[in-house]
All heavy atoms as a GROMACS GRO file, in nm:
protein
  648
    1MET      N    1  13.272   9.203   8.137
    1MET     CA    2  13.131   9.233   8.149
    1MET      C    3  13.069   9.137   8.252
    1MET      O    4  13.092   9.017   8.247
    1MET     CB    5  13.062   9.218   8.015
    1MET     CG    6  12.914   9.238   8.020
    1MET     SD    7  12.854   9.288   7.858
    1MET     CE    8  12.689   9.325   7.902
    2PRO      N    9  12.990   9.192   8.345
    2PRO     CA   10  12.930   9.107   8.447
    2PRO      C   11  12.830   9.007   8.387
    2PRO      O   12  12.764   9.035   8.288
    2PRO     CB   13  12.856   9.206   8.537
    2PRO     CG   14  12.916   9.339   8.507
    2PRO     CD   15  12.965   9.332   8.366
    3ASP      N   16  12.822   8.891   8.449
    3ASP     CA   17  12.728   8.787   8.406
    3ASP      C   18  12.588   8.826   8.452
    3ASP      O   19  12.560   8.832   8.572
    3ASP     CB   20  12.770   8.655   8.468
    3ASP     CG   21  12.677   8.540   8.435
    3ASP    OD1   22  12.575   8.562   8.365
    3ASP    OD2   23  12.705   8.428   8.479
    4PRO      N   24  12.494   8.852   8.359
    4PRO     CA   25  12.359   8.893   8.398
    4PRO      C   26  12.279   8.783   8.467
    4PRO      O   27  12.178   8.810   8.532
    4PRO     CB   28  12.294   8.933   8.266
    4PRO     CG   29  12.370   8.860   8.162
    4PRO     CD   30  12.510   8.846   8.215
    5ASN      N   31  12.325   8.658   8.456
    5ASN     CA   32  12.255   8.545   8.519
    5ASN      C   33  12.317   8.502   8.652
    5ASN      O   34  12.275   8.402   8.709
    5ASN     CB   35  12.252   8.427   8.423
    5ASN     CG   36  12.175   8.461   8.296
    5ASN    OD1   37  12.068   8.521   8.302
    5ASN    ND2   38  12.231   8.427   8.182
    6MET      N   39  12.417   8.576   8.698
    6MET     CA   40  12.486   8.541   8.821
    6MET      C   41  12.390   8.546   8.940
    6MET      O   42  12.308   8.637   8.951
    6MET     CB   43  12.602   8.638   8.844
    6MET     CG   44  12.685   8.610   8.964
    6MET     SD   45  12.820   8.731   8.973
    6MET     CE   46  12.943   8.632   9.050
    7LEU      N   47  12.399   8.446   9.027
    7LEU     CA   48  12.317   8.441   9.148
    7LEU      C   49  12.404   8.468   9.270
    7LEU      O   50  12.523   8.436   9.271
    7LEU     CB   51  12.249   8.305   9.160
    7LEU     CG   52  12.151   8.270   9.049
    7LEU    CD1   53  12.095   8.130   9.070
    7LEU    CD2   54  12.038   8.373   9.042
    8PHE      N   55  12.342   8.526   9.372
    8PHE     CA   56  12.416   8.568   9.491
    8PHE      C   57  12.357   8.506   9.616
    8PHE      O   58  12.236   8.487   9.626
    8PHE     CB   59  12.410   8.721   9.504
    8PHE     CG   60  12.472   8.791   9.388
    8PHE    CD1   61  12.394   8.824   9.277
    8PHE    CD2   62  12.606   8.823   9.387
    8PHE    CE1   63  12.450   8.888   9.168
    8PHE    CE2   64  12.662   8.887   9.278
    8PHE     CZ   65  12.585   8.919   9.168
    9ASP      N   66  12.444   8.475   9.711
    9ASP     CA   67  12.404   8.433   9.845
    9ASP      C   68  12.440   8.549   9.938
    9ASP      O   69  12.555   8.593   9.942
    9ASP     CB   70  12.480   8.308   9.889
    9ASP     CG   71  12.434   8.185   9.812
    9ASP    OD1   72  12.317   8.181   9.769
    9ASP    OD2   73  12.516   8.093   9.795
   10LEU      N   74  12.340   8.597  10.011
   10LEU     CA   75  12.360   8.708  10.103
   10LEU      C   76  12.343   8.658  10.245
   10LEU      O   77  12.234   8.614  10.282
   10LEU     CB   78  12.260   8.820  10.074
   10LEU     CG   79  12.256   8.872   9.930
   10LEU    CD1   80  12.142   8.971   9.914
   10LEU    CD2   81  12.388   8.937   9.894
   11GLN      N   82  12.448   8.661  10.322
   11GLN     CA   83  12.445   8.619  10.462
   11GLN      C   84  12.514   8.728  10.543
   11GLN      O   85  12.635   8.727  10.561
   11GLN     CB   86  12.516   8.484  10.481
   11GLN     CG   87  12.459   8.371  10.398
   11GLN     CD   88  12.313   8.342  10.429
   11GLN    OE1   89  12.268   8.352  10.542
   11GLN    NE2   90  12.237   8.306  10.326
   12MET      N   91  12.435   8.825  10.590
   12MET     CA   92  12.491   8.940  10.661
   12MET      C   93  12.407   8.967  10.785
   12MET      O   94  12.286   8.968  10.778
   12MET     CB   95  12.491   9.063  10.572
   12MET     CG   96  12.568   9.045  10.446
   12MET     SD   97  12.544   9.182  10.334
   12MET     CE   98  12.617   9.115  10.187
   13LYS      N   99  12.475   8.990  10.896
   13LYS     CA  100  12.405   9.025  11.020
   13LYS      C  101  12.468   9.150  11.077
   13LYS      O  102  12.590   9.154  11.101
   13LYS     CB  103  12.413   8.911  11.121
   13LYS     CG  104  12.340   8.944  11.248
   13LYS     CD  105  12.336   8.829  11.344
   13LYS     CE  106  12.272   8.884  11.470
   13LYS     NZ  107  12.200   8.796  11.547
   14ASP      N  108  12.386   9.252  11.096
   14ASP     CA  109  12.432   9.381  11.150
   14ASP      C  110  12.554   9.434  11.075
   14ASP      O  111  12.649   9.484  11.135
   14ASP     CB  112  12.462   9.370  11.300
   14ASP     CG  113  12.340   9.333  11.381
   14ASP    OD1  114  12.230   9.378  11.344
   14ASP    OD2  115  12.354   9.261  11.482
   15ALA      N  116  12.550   9.422  10.944
   15ALA     CA  117  12.660   9.468  10.859
   15ALA      C  118  12.644   9.616  10.826
   15ALA      O  119  12.532   9.664  10.804
   15ALA     CB  120  12.664   9.388  10.730
   16GLU      N  121  12.753   9.689  10.828
   16GLU     CA  122  12.750   9.828  10.782
   16GLU      C  123  12.709   9.827  10.636
   16GLU      O  124  12.763   9.751  10.555
   16GLU     CB  125  12.888   9.892  10.796
   16GLU     CG  126  12.936   9.908  10.939
   16GLU     CD  127  12.864  10.018  11.012
   16GLU    OE1  128  12.814  10.113  10.947
   16GLU    OE2  129  12.857  10.010  11.136
   17ILE      N  130  12.612   9.911  10.601
   17ILE     CA  131  12.559   9.908  10.465
   17ILE      C  132  12.668   9.936  10.361
   17ILE      O  133  12.671   9.875  10.256
   17ILE     CB  134  12.439  10.004  10.450
   17ILE    CG1  135  12.366   9.974  10.319
   17ILE    CG2  136  12.482  10.148  10.459
   17ILE    CD1  137  12.229  10.037  10.311
   18HIS      N  138  12.761  10.025  10.393
   18HIS     CA  139  12.869  10.054  10.299
   18HIS      C  140  12.953   9.930  10.272
   18HIS      O  141  12.984   9.899  10.157
   18HIS     CB  142  12.957  10.168  10.350
   18HIS     CG  143  13.066  10.203  10.255
   18HIS    ND1  144  13.188  10.139  10.256
   18HIS    CD2  145  13.071  10.291  10.153
   18HIS    CE1  146  13.264  10.188  10.159
   18HIS    NE2  147  13.195  10.280  10.095
   19ASP      N  148  12.989   9.859  10.378
   19ASP     CA  149  13.071   9.738  10.362
   19ASP      C  150  12.995   9.629  10.286
   19ASP      O  151  13.051   9.561  10.200
   19ASP     CB  152  13.114   9.684  10.498
   19ASP     CG  153  13.208   9.779  10.572
   19ASP    OD1  154  13.272   9.864  10.505
   19ASP    OD2  155  13.216   9.768  10.695
   20ALA      N  156  12.868   9.613  10.318
   20ALA     CA  157  12.786   9.512  10.251
   20ALA      C  158  12.774   9.541  10.102
   20ALA      O  159  12.789   9.452  10.018
   20ALA     CB  160  12.647   9.505  10.314
   21LEU      N  161  12.749   9.667  10.067
   21LEU     CA  162  12.738   9.703   9.926
   21LEU      C  163  12.871   9.690   9.854
   21LEU      O  164  12.877   9.645   9.739
   21LEU     CB  165  12.682   9.845   9.912
   21LEU     CG  166  12.534   9.858   9.946
   21LEU    CD1  167  12.496  10.005   9.958
   21LEU    CD2  168  12.448   9.790   9.841
   22HIS      N  169  12.979   9.729   9.920
   22HIS     CA  170  13.112   9.716   9.858
   22HIS      C  171  13.140   9.570   9.824
   22HIS      O  172  13.181   9.538   9.712
   22HIS     CB  173  13.219   9.770   9.953
   22HIS     CG  174  13.356   9.756   9.898
   22HIS    ND1  175  13.434   9.645   9.921
   22HIS    CD2  176  13.429   9.837   9.818
   22HIS    CE1  177  13.550   9.659   9.859
   22HIS    NE2  178  13.549   9.774   9.795
   23ASP      N  179  13.116   9.480   9.919
   23ASP     CA  180  13.140   9.337   9.895
   23ASP      C  181  13.050   9.284   9.782
   23ASP      O  182  13.095   9.208   9.696
   23ASP     CB  183  13.117   9.256  10.022
   23ASP     CG  184  13.221   9.284  10.129
   23ASP    OD1  185  13.325   9.346  10.098
   23ASP    OD2  186  13.196   9.244  10.245
   24PHE      N  187  12.924   9.324   9.785
   24PHE     CA  188  12.828   9.279   9.684
   24PHE      C  189  12.868   9.326   9.545
   24PHE      O  190  12.873   9.246   9.450
   24PHE     CB  191  12.688   9.329   9.720
   24PHE     CG  192  12.586   9.307   9.612
   24PHE    CD1  193  12.547   9.179   9.576
   24PHE    CD2  194  12.530   9.414   9.545
   24PHE    CE1  195  12.453   9.159   9.475
   24PHE    CE2  196  12.436   9.395   9.446
   24PHE     CZ  197  12.397   9.268   9.411
   25PHE      N  198  12.897   9.454   9.530
   25PHE     CA  199  12.933   9.506   9.397
   25PHE      C  200  13.066   9.449   9.349
   25PHE      O  201  13.083   9.426   9.229
   25PHE     CB  202  12.934   9.659   9.398
   25PHE     CG  203  12.798   9.718   9.375
   25PHE    CD1  204  12.715   9.751   9.480
   25PHE    CD2  205  12.752   9.741   9.245
   25PHE    CE1  206  12.590   9.805   9.459
   25PHE    CE2  207  12.627   9.794   9.222
   25PHE     CZ  208  12.545   9.826   9.329
   26GLN      N  209  13.158   9.426   9.439
   26GLN     CA  210  13.285   9.364   9.400
   26GLN      C  211  13.260   9.223   9.347
   26GLN      O  212  13.314   9.184   9.244
   26GLN     CB  213  13.381   9.362   9.518
   26GLN     CG  214  13.519   9.312   9.481
   26GLN     CD  215  13.615   9.325   9.597
   26GLN    OE1  216  13.578   9.312   9.713
   26GLN    NE2  217  13.740   9.352   9.565
   27GLN      N  218  13.178   9.147   9.417
   27GLN     CA  219  13.145   9.012   9.373
   27GLN      C  220  13.072   9.015   9.238
   27GLN      O  221  13.093   8.929   9.153
   27GLN     CB  222  13.058   8.942   9.478
   27GLN     CG  223  13.025   8.799   9.443
   27GLN     CD  224  12.936   8.733   9.547
   27GLN    OE1  225  12.894   8.793   9.645
   27GLN    NE2  226  12.906   8.607   9.527
   28ALA      N  227  12.986   9.115   9.219
   28ALA     CA  228  12.909   9.126   9.095
   28ALA      C  229  12.992   9.180   8.980
   28ALA      O  230  12.949   9.173   8.864
   28ALA     CB  231  12.788   9.216   9.118
   29GLY      N  232  13.108   9.236   9.008
   29GLY     CA  233  13.192   9.293   8.902
   29GLY      C  234  13.134   9.423   8.846
   29GLY      O  235  13.151   9.453   8.728
   30ARG      N  236  13.068   9.499   8.932
   30ARG     CA  237  13.005   9.625   8.890
   30ARG      C  238  13.054   9.737   8.979
   30ARG      O  239  13.100   9.716   9.091
   30ARG     CB  240  12.853   9.613   8.898
   30ARG     CG  241  12.801   9.504   8.807
   30ARG     CD  242  12.653   9.484   8.822
   30ARG     NE  243  12.612   9.361   8.755
   30ARG     CZ  244  12.499   9.348   8.690
   30ARG    NH1  245  12.415   9.448   8.680
   30ARG    NH2  246  12.469   9.233   8.634
   31ALA      N  247  13.041   9.860   8.930
   31ALA     CA  248  13.087   9.977   9.003
   31ALA      C  249  12.969  10.050   9.066
   31ALA      O  250  12.858  10.048   9.014
   31ALA     CB  251  13.162  10.071   8.909
   32PHE      N  252  12.996  10.116   9.180
   32PHE     CA  253  12.892  10.194   9.244
   32PHE      C  254  12.951  10.315   9.313
   32PHE      O  255  13.070  10.320   9.344
   32PHE     CB  256  12.812  10.109   9.344
   32PHE     CG  257  12.883  10.084   9.475
   32PHE    CD1  258  12.842  10.150   9.589
   32PHE    CD2  259  12.986   9.993   9.485
   32PHE    CE1  260  12.905  10.128   9.710
   32PHE    CE2  261  13.049   9.969   9.605
   32PHE     CZ  262  13.009  10.037   9.719
   33ILE      N  263  12.866  10.415   9.334
   33ILE     CA  264  12.901  10.533   9.413
   33ILE      C  265  12.798  10.541   9.523
   33ILE      O  266  12.678  10.540   9.498
   33ILE     CB  267  12.899  10.660   9.326
   33ILE    CG1  268  13.005  10.652   9.217
   33ILE    CG2  269  12.918  10.785   9.413
   33ILE    CD1  270  12.998  10.764   9.116
   34LEU      N  271  12.845  10.552   9.647
   34LEU     CA  272  12.758  10.551   9.763
   34LEU      C  273  12.764  10.686   9.832
   34LEU      O  274  12.871  10.740   9.859
   34LEU     CB  275  12.803  10.441   9.859
   34LEU     CG  276  12.724  10.418   9.985
   34LEU    CD1  277  12.580  10.379   9.951
   34LEU    CD2  278  12.790  10.310  10.068
   35ASP      N  279  12.647  10.741   9.862
   35ASP     CA  280  12.635  10.866   9.936
   35ASP      C  281  12.704  10.850  10.071
   35ASP      O  282  12.686  10.752  10.141
   35ASP     CB  283  12.485  10.896   9.954
   35ASP     CG  284  12.460  11.032  10.015
   35ASP    OD1  285  12.541  11.076  10.099
   35ASP    OD2  286  12.358  11.092   9.979
   36ASP      N  287  12.785  10.948  10.108
   36ASP     CA  288  12.859  10.941  10.235
   36ASP      C  289  12.768  10.932  10.357
   36ASP      O  290  12.811  10.891  10.463
   36ASP     CB  291  12.950  11.062  10.251
   36ASP     CG  292  13.068  11.058  10.156
   36ASP    OD1  293  13.105  10.948  10.112
   36ASP    OD2  294  13.124  11.164  10.127
   37GLU      N  295  12.643  10.973  10.345
   37GLU     CA  296  12.552  10.975  10.459
   37GLU      C  297  12.500  10.836  10.496
   37GLU      O  298  12.435  10.822  10.598
   37GLU     CB  299  12.433  11.066  10.429
   37GLU     CG  300  12.471  11.210  10.411
   37GLU     CD  301  12.351  11.296  10.375
   37GLU    OE1  302  12.236  11.255  10.403
   37GLU    OE2  303  12.371  11.403  10.319
   38LEU      N  304  12.522  10.736  10.418
   38LEU     CA  305  12.465  10.603  10.444
   38LEU      C  306  12.547  10.531  10.550
   38LEU      O  307  12.653  10.478  10.524
   38LEU     CB  308  12.460  10.522  10.315
   38LEU     CG  309  12.388  10.588  10.198
   38LEU    CD1  310  12.382  10.496  10.079
   38LEU    CD2  311  12.249  10.633  10.237
   39THR      N  312  12.495  10.530  10.672
   39THR     CA  313  12.568  10.472  10.785
   39THR      C  314  12.490  10.361  10.854
   39THR      O  315  12.535  10.310  10.956
   39THR     CB  316  12.602  10.581  10.888
   39THR    OG1  317  12.481  10.642  10.932
   39THR    CG2  318  12.694  10.686  10.827
   40GLU      N  319  12.376  10.323  10.803
   40GLU     CA  320  12.292  10.223  10.866
   40GLU      C  321  12.357  10.084  10.862
   40GLU      O  322  12.450  10.060  10.787
   40GLU     CB  323  12.155  10.216  10.796
   40GLU     CG  324  12.068  10.337  10.819
   40GLU     CD  325  12.098  10.453  10.726
   40GLU    OE1  326  12.198  10.447  10.652
   40GLU    OE2  327  12.023  10.551  10.728
   41THR      N  328  12.302   9.994  10.943
   41THR     CA  329  12.343   9.854  10.937
   41THR      C  330  12.224   9.773  10.885
   41THR      O  331  12.109   9.815  10.896
   41THR     CB  332  12.385   9.801  11.076
   41THR    OG1  333  12.276   9.811  11.166
   41THR    CG2  334  12.506   9.875  11.129
   42ILE      N  335  12.256   9.658  10.827
   42ILE     CA  336  12.152   9.572  10.771
   42ILE      C  337  12.176   9.427  10.810
   42ILE      O  338  12.289   9.387  10.838
   42ILE     CB  339  12.145   9.582  10.616
   42ILE    CG1  340  12.279   9.546  10.553
   42ILE    CG2  341  12.100   9.720  10.573
   42ILE    CD1  342  12.274   9.533  10.403
   43THR      N  343  12.068   9.350  10.810
   43THR     CA  344  12.073   9.206  10.828
   43THR      C  345  11.995   9.144  10.712
   43THR      O  346  11.878   9.179  10.691
   43THR     CB  347  12.014   9.164  10.962
   43THR    OG1  348  12.094   9.221  11.067
   43THR    CG2  349  12.013   9.013  10.977
   44VAL      N  350  12.061   9.058  10.636
   44VAL     CA  351  11.999   8.995  10.519
   44VAL      C  352  12.045   8.850  10.512
   44VAL      O  353  12.164   8.822  10.527
   44VAL     CB  354  12.039   9.067  10.388
   44VAL    CG1  355  11.980   8.996  10.267
   44VAL    CG2  356  12.000   9.212  10.390
   45HIS      N  357  11.950   8.761  10.490
   45HIS     CA  358  11.981   8.619  10.467
   45HIS      C  359  11.899   8.575  10.346
   45HIS      O  360  11.776   8.568  10.353
   45HIS     CB  361  11.947   8.534  10.589
   45HIS     CG  362  12.024   8.573  10.711
   45HIS    ND1  363  12.158   8.542  10.727
   45HIS    CD2  364  11.989   8.644  10.821
   45HIS    CE1  365  12.200   8.591  10.842
   45HIS    NE2  366  12.099   8.653  10.901
   46ALA      N  367  11.966   8.548  10.235
   46ALA     CA  368  11.898   8.503  10.114
   46ALA      C  369  11.995   8.420  10.031
   46ALA      O  370  12.116   8.442  10.036
   46ALA     CB  371  11.848   8.623  10.033
   47ALA      N  372  11.941   8.328   9.954
   47ALA     CA  373  12.025   8.241   9.870
   47ALA      C  374  11.974   8.241   9.727
   47ALA      O  375  11.853   8.250   9.704
   47ALA     CB  376  12.026   8.099   9.925
   48ASP      N  377  12.068   8.233   9.635
   48ASP     CA  378  12.037   8.219   9.492
   48ASP      C  379  11.943   8.328   9.440
   48ASP      O  380  11.840   8.300   9.380
   48ASP     CB  381  11.978   8.081   9.463
   48ASP     CG  382  12.075   7.970   9.494
   48ASP    OD1  383  12.197   7.992   9.480
   48ASP    OD2  384  12.030   7.860   9.533
   49VAL      N  385  11.981   8.454   9.463
   49VAL     CA  386  11.902   8.566   9.413
   49VAL      C  387  11.981   8.639   9.306
   49VAL      O  388  12.104   8.646   9.311
   49VAL     CB  389  11.859   8.662   9.525
   49VAL    CG1  390  11.761   8.597   9.619
   49VAL    CG2  391  11.978   8.715   9.602
   50GLY      N  392  11.910   8.692   9.208
   50GLY     CA  393  11.973   8.767   9.100
   50GLY      C  394  12.019   8.904   9.147
   50GLY      O  395  11.988   8.948   9.259
   51PHE      N  396  12.092   8.974   9.061
   51PHE     CA  397  12.151   9.103   9.096
   51PHE      C  398  12.047   9.204   9.145
   51PHE      O  399  12.061   9.263   9.252
   51PHE     CB  400  12.228   9.160   8.976
   51PHE     CG  401  12.290   9.294   9.006
   51PHE    CD1  402  12.411   9.302   9.072
   51PHE    CD2  403  12.227   9.411   8.967
   51PHE    CE1  404  12.468   9.426   9.102
   51PHE    CE2  405  12.283   9.535   8.996
   51PHE     CZ  406  12.403   9.542   9.063
   52GLN      N  407  11.942   9.227   9.066
   52GLN     CA  408  11.842   9.328   9.102
   52GLN      C  409  11.770   9.292   9.232
   52GLN      O  410  11.748   9.380   9.316
   52GLN     CB  411  11.741   9.346   8.988
   52GLN     CG  412  11.800   9.410   8.863
   52GLN     CD  413  11.852   9.551   8.886
   52GLN    OE1  414  11.804   9.624   8.970
   52GLN    NE2  415  11.952   9.589   8.809
   53ASP      N  416  11.736   9.165   9.250
   53ASP     CA  417  11.669   9.124   9.374
   53ASP      C  418  11.762   9.139   9.494
   53ASP      O  419  11.721   9.183   9.601
   53ASP     CB  420  11.619   8.980   9.363
   53ASP     CG  421  11.501   8.967   9.268
   53ASP    OD1  422  11.428   9.066   9.249
   53ASP    OD2  423  11.483   8.857   9.213
   54ALA      N  424  11.888   9.103   9.477
   54ALA     CA  425  11.986   9.117   9.586
   54ALA      C  426  12.003   9.264   9.622
   54ALA      O  427  12.007   9.300   9.741
   54ALA     CB  428  12.119   9.056   9.545
   55LEU      N  429  12.009   9.350   9.523
   55LEU     CA  430  12.025   9.493   9.549
   55LEU      C  431  11.905   9.546   9.628
   55LEU      O  432  11.920   9.623   9.722
   55LEU     CB  433  12.043   9.569   9.418
   55LEU     CG  434  12.077   9.717   9.429
   55LEU    CD1  435  12.200   9.740   9.514
   55LEU    CD2  436  12.097   9.774   9.289
   56LYS      N  437  11.785   9.503   9.591
   56LYS     CA  438  11.665   9.545   9.664
   56LYS      C  439  11.669   9.498   9.810
   56LYS      O  440  11.626   9.570   9.900
   56LYS     CB  441  11.539   9.491   9.596
   56LYS     CG  442  11.508   9.560   9.466
   56LYS     CD  443  11.388   9.495   9.400
   56LYS     CE  444  11.366   9.550   9.260
   56LYS     NZ  445  11.257   9.481   9.190
   57LEU      N  446  11.720   9.378   9.832
   57LEU     CA  447  11.729   9.326   9.968
   57LEU      C  448  11.832   9.402  10.052
   57LEU      O  449  11.815   9.419  10.173
   57LEU     CB  450  11.765   9.177   9.967
   57LEU     CG  451  11.657   9.083   9.917
   57LEU    CD1  452  11.714   8.943   9.897
   57LEU    CD2  453  11.540   9.080  10.014
   58LEU      N  454  11.938   9.446   9.988
   58LEU     CA  455  12.045   9.515  10.060
   58LEU      C  456  12.009   9.659  10.096
   58LEU      O  457  12.060   9.712  10.194
   58LEU     CB  458  12.174   9.515   9.977
   58LEU     CG  459  12.244   9.380   9.964
   58LEU    CD1  460  12.355   9.388   9.860
   58LEU    CD2  461  12.299   9.336  10.098
   59LEU      N  462  11.922   9.720  10.018
   59LEU     CA  463  11.890   9.861  10.041
   59LEU      C  464  11.759   9.874  10.118
   59LEU      O  465  11.654   9.832  10.070
   59LEU     CB  466  11.878   9.936   9.908
   59LEU     CG  467  12.008   9.955   9.833
   59LEU    CD1  468  11.982  10.024   9.700
   59LEU    CD2  469  12.108  10.035   9.915
   60PRO      N  470  11.765   9.935  10.236
   60PRO     CA  471  11.641   9.959  10.310
   60PRO      C  472  11.554  10.060  10.236
   60PRO      O  473  11.600  10.130  10.145
   60PRO     CB  474  11.690  10.019  10.442
   60PRO     CG  475  11.836   9.994  10.448
   60PRO     CD  476  11.883   9.979  10.307
   61SER      N  477  11.427  10.069  10.275
   61SER     CA  478  11.339  10.167  10.213
   61SER      C  479  11.396  10.307  10.238
   61SER      O  480  11.466  10.330  10.336
   61SER     CB  481  11.197  10.157  10.269
   61SER     OG  482  11.199  10.185  10.407
   62GLY      N  483  11.367  10.397  10.146
   62GLY     CA  484  11.418  10.532  10.157
   62GLY      C  485  11.546  10.556  10.079
   62GLY      O  486  11.606  10.661  10.090
   63TYR      N  487  11.588  10.458  10.001
   63TYR     CA  488  11.707  10.471   9.918
   63TYR      C  489  11.669  10.459   9.772
   63TYR      O  490  11.571  10.394   9.737
   63TYR     CB  491  11.809  10.361   9.951
   63TYR     CG  492  11.871  10.377  10.087
   63TYR    CD1  493  11.802  10.338  10.201
   63TYR    CD2  494  11.997  10.432  10.102
   63TYR    CE1  495  11.857  10.353  10.327
   63TYR    CE2  496  12.053  10.447  10.227
   63TYR     CZ  497  11.983  10.408  10.339
   63TYR     OH  498  12.038  10.422  10.463
   64THR      N  499  11.747  10.519   9.687
   64THR     CA  500  11.725  10.509   9.544
   64THR      C  501  11.854  10.469   9.474
   64THR      O  502  11.963  10.499   9.523
   64THR     CB  503  11.670  10.641   9.486
   64THR    OG1  504  11.641  10.624   9.349
   64THR    CG2  505  11.770  10.754   9.501
   65VAL      N  506  11.840  10.400   9.362
   65VAL     CA  507  11.954  10.357   9.282
   65VAL      C  508  11.931  10.401   9.139
   65VAL      O  509  11.824  10.378   9.082
   65VAL     CB  510  11.971  10.203   9.284
   65VAL    CG1  511  12.089  10.160   9.198
   65VAL    CG2  512  11.987  10.154   9.425
   66MET      N  513  12.031  10.466   9.082
   66MET     CA  514  12.027  10.502   8.940
   66MET      C  515  12.152  10.448   8.874
   66MET      O  516  12.261  10.462   8.927
   66MET     CB  517  12.024  10.655   8.923
   66MET     CG  518  11.893  10.718   8.964
   66MET     SD  519  11.894  10.898   8.948
   66MET     CE  520  11.954  10.922   8.783
   67GLU      N  521  12.134  10.384   8.758
   67GLU     CA  522  12.248  10.335   8.682
   67GLU      C  523  12.279  10.435   8.572
   67GLU      O  524  12.196  10.464   8.487
   67GLU     CB  525  12.219  10.198   8.622
   67GLU     CG  526  12.338  10.141   8.548
   67GLU     CD  527  12.310  10.007   8.483
   67GLU    OE1  528  12.197   9.958   8.492
   67GLU    OE2  529  12.403   9.953   8.420
   68ILE      N  530  12.400  10.491   8.577
   68ILE     CA  531  12.444  10.589   8.478
   68ILE      C  532  12.580  10.543   8.427
   68ILE      O  533  12.675  10.530   8.505
   68ILE     CB  534  12.455  10.730   8.539
   68ILE    CG1  535  12.320  10.773   8.598
   68ILE    CG2  536  12.504  10.830   8.434
   68ILE    CD1  537  12.327  10.900   8.680
   69ASP      N  538  12.590  10.517   8.298
   69ASP     CA  539  12.716  10.474   8.236
   69ASP      C  540  12.777  10.354   8.309
   69ASP      O  541  12.896  10.353   8.341
   69ASP     CB  542  12.816  10.589   8.230
   69ASP     CG  543  12.769  10.704   8.143
   69ASP    OD1  544  12.698  10.677   8.044
   69ASP    OD2  545  12.802  10.820   8.174
   70ASP      N  546  12.694  10.253   8.338
   70ASP     CA  547  12.738  10.130   8.404
   70ASP      C  548  12.787  10.150   8.547
   70ASP      O  549  12.856  10.064   8.601
   70ASP     CB  550  12.846  10.058   8.322
   70ASP     CG  551  12.792  10.011   8.188
   70ASP    OD1  552  12.674   9.970   8.183
   70ASP    OD2  553  12.868  10.014   8.090
   71ILE      N  554  12.754  10.262   8.608
   71ILE     CA  555  12.787  10.287   8.749
   71ILE      C  556  12.656  10.308   8.824
   71ILE      O  557  12.572  10.386   8.782
   71ILE     CB  558  12.878  10.410   8.765
   71ILE    CG1  559  13.010  10.388   8.692
   71ILE    CG2  560  12.903  10.439   8.914
   71ILE    CD1  561  13.101  10.509   8.689
   72TYR      N  562  12.641  10.236   8.935
   72TYR     CA  563  12.521  10.247   9.016
   72TYR      C  564  12.541  10.356   9.121
   72TYR      O  565  12.633  10.350   9.202
   72TYR     CB  566  12.490  10.113   9.083
   72TYR     CG  567  12.443  10.010   8.985
   72TYR    CD1  568  12.533   9.941   8.904
   72TYR    CD2  569  12.308   9.983   8.969
   72TYR    CE1  570  12.490   9.848   8.812
   72TYR    CE2  571  12.263   9.889   8.877
   72TYR     CZ  572  12.356   9.822   8.799
   72TYR     OH  573  12.313   9.730   8.707
   73HIS      N  574  12.452  10.456   9.119
   73HIS     CA  575  12.458  10.568   9.213
   73HIS      C  576  12.350  10.543   9.319
   73HIS      O  577  12.232  10.534   9.287
   73HIS     CB  578  12.431  10.701   9.142
   73HIS     CG  579  12.534  10.731   9.038
   73HIS    ND1  580  12.636  10.819   9.060
   73HIS    CD2  581  12.553  10.682   8.912
   73HIS    CE1  582  12.713  10.826   8.952
   73HIS    NE2  583  12.664  10.743   8.862
   74ILE      N  584  12.391  10.536   9.446
   74ILE     CA  585  12.301  10.502   9.556
   74ILE      C  586  12.297  10.618   9.655
   74ILE      O  587  12.401  10.665   9.699
   74ILE     CB  588  12.349  10.374   9.627
   74ILE    CG1  589  12.356  10.258   9.527
   74ILE    CG2  590  12.259  10.341   9.745
   74ILE    CD1  591  12.428  10.136   9.579
   75ARG      N  592  12.174  10.662   9.688
   75ARG     CA  593  12.160  10.771   9.784
   75ARG      C  594  12.025  10.765   9.853
   75ARG      O  595  11.934  10.694   9.808
   75ARG     CB  596  12.178  10.906   9.716
   75ARG     CG  597  12.069  10.940   9.618
   75ARG     CD  598  12.091  11.078   9.558
   75ARG     NE  599  11.987  11.111   9.464
   75ARG     CZ  600  11.871  11.170   9.497
   75ARG    NH1  601  11.846  11.201   9.621
   75ARG    NH2  602  11.781  11.196   9.405
   76LYS      N  603  12.013  10.842   9.961
   76LYS     CA  604  11.886  10.854  10.031
   76LYS      C  605  11.790  10.937   9.948
   76LYS      O  606  11.830  11.033   9.883
   76LYS     CB  607  11.905  10.921  10.166
   76LYS     CG  608  11.963  10.831  10.271
   76LYS     CD  609  11.964  10.900  10.405
   76LYS     CE  610  12.017  10.807  10.512
   76LYS     NZ  611  12.014  10.869  10.644
   77LEU      N  612  11.662  10.902   9.952
   77LEU     CA  613  11.561  10.978   9.880
   77LEU      C  614  11.537  11.116   9.941
   77LEU      O  615  11.516  11.212   9.872
   77LEU     CB  616  11.429  10.902   9.877
   77LEU     CG  617  11.421  10.782   9.785
   77LEU    CD1  618  11.291  10.706   9.809
   77LEU    CD2  619  11.428  10.827   9.640
   78ASP      N  620  11.539  11.125  10.073
   78ASP     CA  621  11.500  11.247  10.143
   78ASP      C  622  11.617  11.340  10.172
   78ASP      O  623  11.610  11.421  10.263
   78ASP     CB  624  11.429  11.213  10.274
   78ASP     CG  625  11.302  11.136  10.249
   78ASP    OD1  626  11.238  11.156  10.144
   78ASP    OD2  627  11.266  11.055  10.335
   79ARG      N  628  11.725  11.325  10.099
   79ARG     CA  629  11.844  11.406  10.123
   79ARG      C  630  11.814  11.553  10.094
   79ARG      O  631  11.760  11.587   9.988
   79ARG     CB  632  11.959  11.358  10.036
   79ARG     CG  633  12.091  11.413  10.081
   79ARG     CD  634  12.202  11.350  10.006
   79ARG     NE  635  12.216  11.422   9.880
   79ARG     CZ  636  12.304  11.394   9.788
   79ARG    NH1  637  12.383  11.291   9.803
   79ARG    NH2  638  12.313  11.464   9.678
   80ALA      N  639  11.851  11.640  10.184
   80ALA     CA  640  11.830  11.784  10.163
   80ALA      C  641  11.928  11.835  10.059
   80ALA      O  642  12.043  11.794  10.054
   80ALA     CB  643  11.850  11.859  10.295
   81ALA      N  644  11.880  11.925   9.976
   81ALA     CA  645  11.966  11.981   9.870
   81ALA      C  646  12.056  12.089   9.921
   81ALA      O  647  12.038  12.147  10.022
   81ALA     CB  648  11.878  12.033   9.758
   0.00000   0.00000   0.00000
């Protein structure tokens, strides 16, 4: 079970969002499913942030996260059906 008090250091420059999220979730010991359409890059520099705050920093606006059965589902909000 992941440590709910775990703190994260995020040091990423022009990182592919998929790679950044993969590394983050692996470090956090949690599972996620990422929409294949997410191809953006991100730059984030933060120290000693909790899981939820780190996740907010990693995801640009226009994305949503839902936790279902301990798996985080990440996708764009404006995705066409």
